[in-house]
N, C-alpha and C positions, 0 to 999 in steps of 0.2 A: 242660325235657327230663328224662325219667325215666332213672334208672340202675338196673341190676340186677347182682347179684353172679354171677360165674361161676367155675368151677373148670376148669383146663386143664393139660395136660402134653404133652410131646413123646414120641412113640413112633416110633423110626426116622425115616422121612421125613414123618411126618404129625403134625399138631397135633390133639389130641382134647380135647373139653370138654363141659361141661353147665352149665346154669343152676342156681344153688344152690337155687332154689325148686322146681325140677323135676329131681331127680337121676337119674330113670329114663330120661331122654331125652337121649341123647348125639348129638353131631355131630362132624365133623372137617373139616380143611382142609389144603391143601398148604403154607400159610403161616399165620402168626398172624393176619394181616389177613383171609384167607379164612375162617378159623375164626370170627372175630368177626362177619363178615357172615352166616355160616351160623347162628350163635347168635341174631343179630337176627331172621332168618327163622323160626327155631324158636320164639322168643318170640312172634312175631306169630301163628303157627299155634296155639300152646298157649293163649295168652290170648284168642284170638278164638272159641274153641269149635270150630275146624276139626278138632281131634283129639278123639274121644270118650273119656270116662272118664279124664281126666287125673289122674294122681296127683301130689300136692304135698307139700312139707315145710312145716311151720308150727311155732309154739311154743305150748305149753300151760302156763298158770300153775297150779301145783298147791298152793302154800302161800301 
């Protein structure tokens, strides 16, 4: 099973988050469990090519 990092926070009655590798693509849920399910769906869409021109975060070795 693969794992990915995500960032999340609560704003009023909603849980909001994004995948660390894809910080431009946010989702939300009414509960933390719903947010996690929405993040799984978002990951599937982003990694499958269903969303065009996906922007990512990566690391670059410079020295």
